[in-house]
C-alpha positions, 0 to 999 in steps of 0.5 A: 678405753681399749684393754687386751683381755686374756682368758681370766681377767679381773678389772676394777672401774672407779666412780663415774667410769663406764666400761662396755664388754662386747662378745664378738665383733658387733654388739646387737644387744647391750645389757646395762648394769650399775654397780656400787662400791664393792659390788662385781659381775662375772662375765663369760664370752662363749666365743672366747672363751674369756671370763672377766670379773668387773668390780666397782672400786678396789674391793670385790665384796658382793657378786650382783650377777653373772652373764653368759654372753654369745657373739653379739652381746654386750654388758655396759658397766657403770660404777656409781659409788 
């Protein structure tokens, strides 16, 4: 899935979907995250600056983590609930 991201984006993924957010051109390090329904994470890419909130399902009830990425880092988010 390719999606154009603006400065502040809120995005939901559904059950069994996986989304990888890459800061910069090529991911050298990828951090995996598993979310259940209602959980979300916040990601900031320093090279952007872009801030994105990714949640599992259509509710954003509980923040699990906050990532502050540099170029070459990525977060792979899986929705399992």
